[in-house]
C-alpha positions in Angstrom: 114.3 77.4 99.1 112.8 79.4 96.2 110.7 81.3 98.8 113.8 82.0 100.9 115.6 83.3 97.8 112.6 85.5 96.9 112.5 87.0 100.4 116.3 87.7 100.3 115.9 89.3 96.8 113.0 91.5 98.0 114.8 92.5 101.2 118.0 93.4 99.2 115.9 95.7 97.1 113.5 97.2 99.6 115.8 97.8 102.6 118.3 100.3 101.0 115.4 102.2 99.4 113.5 102.3 102.7 116.5 103.6 104.6 117.3 106.2 101.9 113.8 107.4 101.8 113.4 107.7 105.6 116.6 109.7 106.0 116.1 111.9 102.9 112.5 112.7 103.8 113.3 113.7 107.3 116.3 115.9 106.8 115.3 117.5 103.5 112.1 118.7 105.0 114.1 120.4 107.8 115.8 122.5 105.1 112.5 124.0 104.0 112.3 127.6 105.5 109.4 128.4 107.8 108.5 127.6 111.4 105.5 125.3 111.7 104.5 126.7 115.1 104.5 130.3 113.7 102.5 129.2 110.6 99.9 127.4 112.8 99.4 130.3 115.2 99.7 133.0 112.6 101.7 136.2 112.3 99.9 137.9 115.3 101.0 135.2 117.8 103.4 136.2 120.5 106.9 134.8 120.8 105.9 133.1 124.1 102.9 131.3 122.6 105.0 130.2 119.6 107.7 129.0 121.9 105.2 127.0 124.0 103.8 125.4 120.9 107.2 124.5 119.7 107.9 122.7 123.0 104.5 121.0 122.8 105.2 119.7 119.3 108.8 118.7 120.2 110.3 121.1 117.7 112.7 122.6 120.3 114.5 119.2 120.7 117.7 118.5 118.9 117.6 117.3 115.3 118.9 113.9 116.2 116.4 113.5 119.0 113.6 114.4 116.6 115.0 111.9 114.1 115.2 109.1 116.7 111.6 109.8 117.8 110.5 109.8 114.1 112.2 106.4 113.3 111.0 104.8 116.5 107.4 105.8 115.9 107.7 104.7 112.2 108.9 101.2 112.9 106.8 100.5 116.1 103.5 102.1 115.0 104.0 102.4 111.2 103.1 106.1 111.5 105.0 109.3 111.2 103.2 111.0 114.2 100.2 113.2 114.6 99.5 116.0 112.2 100.6 119.4 113.5 97.5 121.0 111.9 94.7 118.3 112.2 95.9 116.7 115.4 95.1 113.3 114.0 97.3 110.3 113.2 99.1 110.8 109.8 98.4 107.2 108.9 94.6 107.7 109.4 94.6 111.0 107.4 96.4 109.2 104.5 94.3 106.1 104.6 91.0 108.2 104.6 92.1 109.8 101.3 94.1 106.9 99.7 91.0 105.4 98.0 90.5 108.4 95.7 94.2 108.6 94.8 94.4 104.9 94.1 91.2 105.2 92.0 92.9 107.7 89.8 96.0 105.6 89.4 93.9 102.5 88.6 91.9 104.4 85.9 95.2 105.7 84.5 96.7 102.2 84.4 93.6 100.7 82.6 93.5 103.5 80.0 97.2 103.3 79.4 97.1 99.5 78.8 93.9 99.6 76.7 95.3 102.3 74.5 99.0 101.6 74.3 99.0 97.9 73.6 96.7 98.0 70.5 98.5 101.1 69.2 101.9 99.4 69.5 100.6 96.3 67.7 99.1 98.3 64.9 102.2 100.4 64.5 104.4 97.3 64.4 102.3 95.6 61.8 102.4 98.8 59.6 106.1 99.5 60.0 107.3 102.8 58.5 103.8 103.4 56.9 101.6 106.4 57.4 99.7 104.7 60.2 103.0 103.8 62.0 104.2 107.4 61.7 100.9 108.8 63.0 100.8 106.5 66.0 104.4 107.4 66.9 104.0 111.2 66.5 100.5 112.0 67.6 100.6 110.4 71.1 104.0 112.0 71.7 102.3 115.4 71.7 100.6 114.5 75.0 103.9 113.5 76.6 105.3 117.0 76.1 102.4 118.7 77.9 102.4 119.2 81.7 99.8 117.1 83.5 98.1 120.0 85.1 97.7 121.7 81.7 96.3 118.5 80.2 93.8 118.4 83.1 92.6 122.0 82.5 92.2 121.2 78.7 90.1 118.1 79.5 87.9 120.2 81.8 87.3 122.7 79.1 86.4 120.1 76.5 84.5 117.4 78.4 83.1 119.4 81.3 82.5 123.0 80.1 81.6 122.4 76.4 80.4 118.9 76.2 79.1 118.7 79.8 79.7 114.9 79.9 81.7 114.8 83.1 81.9 116.9 86.3 84.3 119.8 86.5 85.8 118.8 89.8 85.1 117.2 93.2 83.7 113.8 93.8 80.0 113.2 93.4 77.8 110.9 95.4 76.0 107.8 94.1 77.0 104.4 92.8 78.9 105.5 89.7 79.5 109.2 90.5 83.0 108.7 92.1 84.2 106.8 89.0 82.8 109.5 86.7 84.5 112.1 88.8 87.9 110.3 88.6 87.7 109.5 84.9 89.1 112.9 83.7 91.9 113.0 86.3 92.9 109.4 85.3 92.8 110.3 81.6 95.0 113.4 82.3 97.6 111.2 84.0 97.4 108.4 81.3 98.0 110.8 78.4 101.6 111.3 79.4 102.3 107.6 80.1 101.0 106.2 76.8 103.7 107.4 74.3 106.8 105.9 75.9 105.0 102.6 76.3 103.8 102.5 72.7 107.4 103.2 71.5 108.9 100.6 73.7 106.4 97.9 72.9 106.5 98.6 69.2 110.3 98.3 69.1 110.2 95.1 71.1 107.5 93.7 68.8 109.6 94.4 65.7 112.7 92.7 67.2 110.7 89.6 68.1 108.9 89.4 64.8 112.3 89.2 63.0 113.6 86.4 65.3 114.4 82.9 64.0 111.8 81.1 66.1 109.0 83.2 64.6 110.2 82.2 61.1 110.2 78.6 62.2 106.7 78.9 63.6 105.4 80.3 60.3 107.2 77.5 58.4 105.3 75.1 60.6 102.0 76.7 59.5 101.0 77.9 62.9 98.1 80.4 62.6 99.4 84.0 62.5 97.1 85.2 65.2 98.5 82.5 67.5 102.1 83.5 66.7 101.4 87.2 67.4 99.5 86.9 70.6 101.0 83.8 72.2 104.7 84.1 71.1 105.5 87.6 69.8 103.5 89.7 72.2 104.5 87.6 75.2 108.3 87.8 74.4 108.0 91.5 73.7 106.1 92.3 76.9 109.0 91.8 79.4 111.1 95.0 78.6 107.9 97.0 78.3 106.7 95.7 81.7 109.7 97.2 83.3 109.1 100.5 81.6 105.4 100.2 82.7 106.6 99.9 86.3 108.5 103.2 85.9 105.4 104.7 84.4 103.3 103.8 87.4 105.7 105.9 89.5 105.2 108.7 87.1 101.4 108.2 87.4 101.5 108.5 91.2 103.3 111.8 90.9 100.8 113.0 88.2 97.9 111.9 90.5 99.2 114.2 93.3 99.1 117.1 90.8 95.8 116.5 89.1 94.0 116.2 92.5 94.7 119.9 93.0 93.4 120.8 89.4 90.2 118.7 89.9 89.6 119.7 93.6 89.7 116.1 94.7 90.3 115.6 98.4 92.9 112.8 98.0 96.4 112.3 99.2 97.7 114.9 96.7 95.4 117.6 98.1 96.5 116.6 101.6 100.1 116.9 100.6 99.7 120.4 99.1 97.9 121.6 102.2 100.5 120.1 104.5 103.4 121.6 102.5 101.9 125.1 102.7 101.4 124.7 106.5 104.8 123.0 107.1 103.0 120.0 108.6 106.2 117.8 108.7 104.6 114.5 109.9 102.0 114.5 107.1 104.5 115.4 104.4 106.9 112.7 105.7 104.1 110.2 105.8 102.8 110.9 102.2 106.4 110.7 100.9 107.1 107.5 102.6 103.8 105.8 101.7 104.2 106.9 98.0 107.8 105.6 98.0 106.9 102.2 99.4 104.0 101.9 97.0 106.4 102.5 94.1 108.7 99.8 95.5 105.8 97.5 95.8 104.8 98.1 92.2 108.4 97.4 91.1 108.3 94.1 93.0 105.0 93.2 91.3 106.5 94.0 87.9 109.4 91.7 88.7 107.1 88.9 89.6 105.0 89.4 86.5 108.1 89.5 84.3 109.2 86.2 85.7 105.8 84.7 85.1 105.7 85.9 81.5 109.3 84.8 80.8 110.5 81.7 82.8 114.1 82.4 81.7 114.2 85.3 84.2 113.6 82.9 87.1 116.6 80.9 86.0 118.8 84.1 85.8 117.9 85.2 89.3 118.6 81.8 90.9 
């Protein structure tokens, strides 16, 4: 029964999002000006050749007919069709490049957690002191800077002047891909750290002043045990939800920094496909990113329930 309830809960959240994303992605792209057949063949192509290519690609069919073909292919083959430019399956094109994009997201997540959690704990333990003010103000500077500008700044500092990391591209060798993805991951993480620090700090201060913490201290429980086993655990749930939202922000940031660092990931594929009006690829990238965000949201829900058993009771 708990498994059945979990399945129903997941379907109730995933299905409306999936339907909305599929409909929005298809019809919004059709509002973008530009004829894919004309862009593929170039300005020198004749009207007859453009018309023939439109027929070949199915672009001369009615909008609803194209939508039905799109939905049918999506739910029977988990694909949005062949690329108009590459001639390959959209799913294959995305999966070939997904490893680099997921690597950037993974590095950004690790950096965010490793930096944000200690900063929040230190800020909460030095409430309203100089250290607290510095931690709350200095990271916020990064939040106000665009991701692409942060990426350019990191290239100038760590690649051009210090020569520690490559300027762009992905090198070969056992550790070279990770070295190449470190700066893009850092560029994405810099914008995600400040809100997480503020949220976790506020939650820590609320929990520290709770009655049960006073009771634990009166029982002479070691302070480190109170902080890490009780305070941090109770304060983590609201910040976990914010972290899930931040992961969605990281995915968007990853698509941007790939262009800055010349990394041939999903973001680079998306930019190239938008410029060439390659509808199936743009639709595929948008759908895969949307479903990945939904998956992250579900994982955050599961983690929140594991951290705080009271949430499981609320959802029954």
